[in-house]
C-alpha positions in Angstrom: 0.0 0.0 0.0 1.9 3.0 -1.3 2.5 5.4 -4.1 4.2 3.6 -7.0 7.3 5.9 -7.1 11.0 5.3 -7.1 11.5 6.2 -3.5 9.2 3.4 -2.5 11.3 1.0 -4.4 8.6 -1.5 -5.4 11.0 -2.8 -8.0 13.1 -4.3 -5.2 9.9 -5.9 -3.7 8.9 -7.4 -7.1 12.4 -8.7 -7.6 12.4 -10.3 -4.1 9.0 -11.8 -4.6 10.1 -13.3 -8.0 13.3 -14.6 -6.3 11.2 -16.2 -3.6 9.0 -17.8 -6.2 12.0 -19.3 -8.0 13.5 -20.6 -4.7 10.3 -22.2 -3.3 7.7 -24.1 -5.3 5.1 -23.8 -2.5 5.6 -20.1 -2.3 5.3 -19.8 -6.0 2.1 -21.8 -6.0 0.4 -20.2 -3.1 1.8 -16.6 -2.5 0.4 -13.5 -4.2 1.9 -10.0 -4.2 -0.7 -7.3 -4.1 0.4 -3.7 -4.8 -2.2 -1.2 -3.8 -1.6 2.3 -5.1 -0.8 4.3 -8.3 2.0 6.4 -9.5 4.5 7.2 -12.2 6.3 3.8 -11.9 3.2 1.8 -12.7 4.1 0.8 -16.3 7.7 0.0 -15.3 6.6 -2.2 -12.5 4.0 -4.0 -14.7 6.7 -4.6 -17.3 9.0 -6.0 -14.6 6.3 -8.3 -13.2 5.4 -9.6 -16.7 9.1 -10.3 -17.5 9.1 -13.4 -15.2 6.4 -15.8 -16.5 6.6 -17.9 -13.3 5.3 -15.1 -11.1 3.6 -12.7 -13.6 0.1 -13.9 -12.7 0.9 -13.8 -9.0 1.6 -10.1 -8.9 -1.6 -8.0 -8.7 -1.8 -4.2 -9.3 -4.9 -3.2 -7.4 -4.6 0.5 -8.3 -5.5 3.4 -6.0 -8.1 2.6 -3.4 -10.1 4.9 -1.2 -10.4 2.3 1.5 -7.5 -0.1 2.1 -8.9 -1.8 5.2 -10.2 -4.8 3.2 -6.7 -5.3 1.7 -5.0 -5.3 5.0 -7.4 -7.9 6.2 -6.4 -10.1 3.2 -2.7 -9.8 3.8 -0.7 -12.4 5.7 2.3 -10.2 5.6 2.9 -6.5 4.9 6.0 -5.7 2.8 7.7 -2.4 2.3 10.9 -1.9 0.4 11.3 1.9 0.6 14.7 3.6 0.2 13.6 6.4 2.6 10.6 7.0 4.9 9.4 9.0 7.8 7.0 7.0 10.0 4.8 5.4 7.3 1.1 5.5 8.0 0.6 2.4 6.0 3.0 0.4 8.2 1.1 1.7 11.3 -2.2 0.8 9.7 -1.1 -2.7 8.8 0.2 -3.3 12.3 -3.0 -2.0 13.8 -4.8 -4.7 11.7 -2.5 -7.3 13.2 -0.4 -7.9 10.1 3.3 -8.8 10.6 5.8 -7.1 8.3 8.9 -7.5 6.3 10.3 -3.9 5.8 13.5 -2.1 5.0 15.1 -0.5 8.1 15.1 3.1 6.9 14.1 6.4 8.5 11.4 6.3 11.0 10.6 2.6 10.3 13.3 1.7 12.8 11.3 3.5 15.5 8.2 1.6 14.8 9.2 -2.0 14.4 10.5 -4.4 17.0 13.0 -6.6 15.1 12.0 -10.2 15.2 8.9 -9.5 17.4 6.5 -7.4 15.3 8.1 -8.5 12.0 11.3 -8.6 10.1 13.5 -5.7 9.1 16.0 -5.9 6.3 18.7 -3.5 5.0 17.7 -1.2 2.2 18.4 -2.6 -1.3 19.0 -6.1 0.1 16.9 -8.3 -2.3 18.1 -11.6 -0.8 17.2 -10.7 2.8 13.8 -9.4 1.6 13.1 -12.6 -0.3 14.3 -14.6 2.7 12.0 -12.7 5.0 9.0 -13.3 2.8 9.8 -17.0 2.8 10.3 -17.2 6.6 6.9 -15.7 7.3 5.3 -17.7 4.5 6.3 -21.0 6.1 5.8 -20.1 9.8 2.1 -19.5 10.5 2.6 -19.5 14.3 5.4 -16.8 13.9 3.1 -14.7 11.6 0.3 -14.9 14.1 2.5 -14.0 17.1 4.1 -11.1 15.3 0.7 -9.9 14.2 -0.5 -9.8 17.8 2.6 -8.0 18.9 2.3 -5.5 16.0 -1.2 -4.6 17.0 -0.3 -4.2 20.7 2.7 -2.1 19.7 0.6 0.3 17.7 -2.0 0.6 20.4 0.6 1.2 23.1 2.8 3.6 21.3 1.1 5.1 18.2 -2.6 5.2 18.8 -4.6 8.4 18.6 -5.0 8.3 22.4 -1.2 8.1 22.9 -0.5 10.8 20.4 -3.0 13.2 21.8 -1.6 12.6 25.3 1.9 13.3 24.1 0.8 16.6 22.5 -1.0 17.6 25.7 2.2 16.9 27.7 4.2 19.1 25.3 1.6 21.8 25.6 1.6 21.7 29.4 5.5 21.8 29.4 5.4 25.0 27.4 2.8 26.7 29.4 
């Protein structure tokens, strides 16, 4: 769930997904990559996905959506391959829906995730680690479920509206 732009690096995500499909026949048969969003990289990303006949039909471009809640509820894993980020709302939304993640450790993402607890973090531009992370969570349902529960708890405890309003109120009172 993101704009399809270079900074989001969905090219890396598609390449990692294709690599995972080549490495694991069960993943290739059962996994699906759904890209929700639109942007100037759409045609490039579609061409990349169609270049690999093994995974071409497994990569879905859902386009821009007004409501993404239904997509989050379909996801077993949320993947993000950005080169740079602040604190991505889409990561917080997916975690609030109890979806574990495989994400690049860039920018504010490092403040949000708990490595190995809420999901898996990989270095930016590391296709092998991203593919491995997808495969690890694909094959370990119990791990996905545990990480999903911890993801939801982490967002509720540290990033919910209640917590954010309280933090702003504390700042306001400190300045008064």
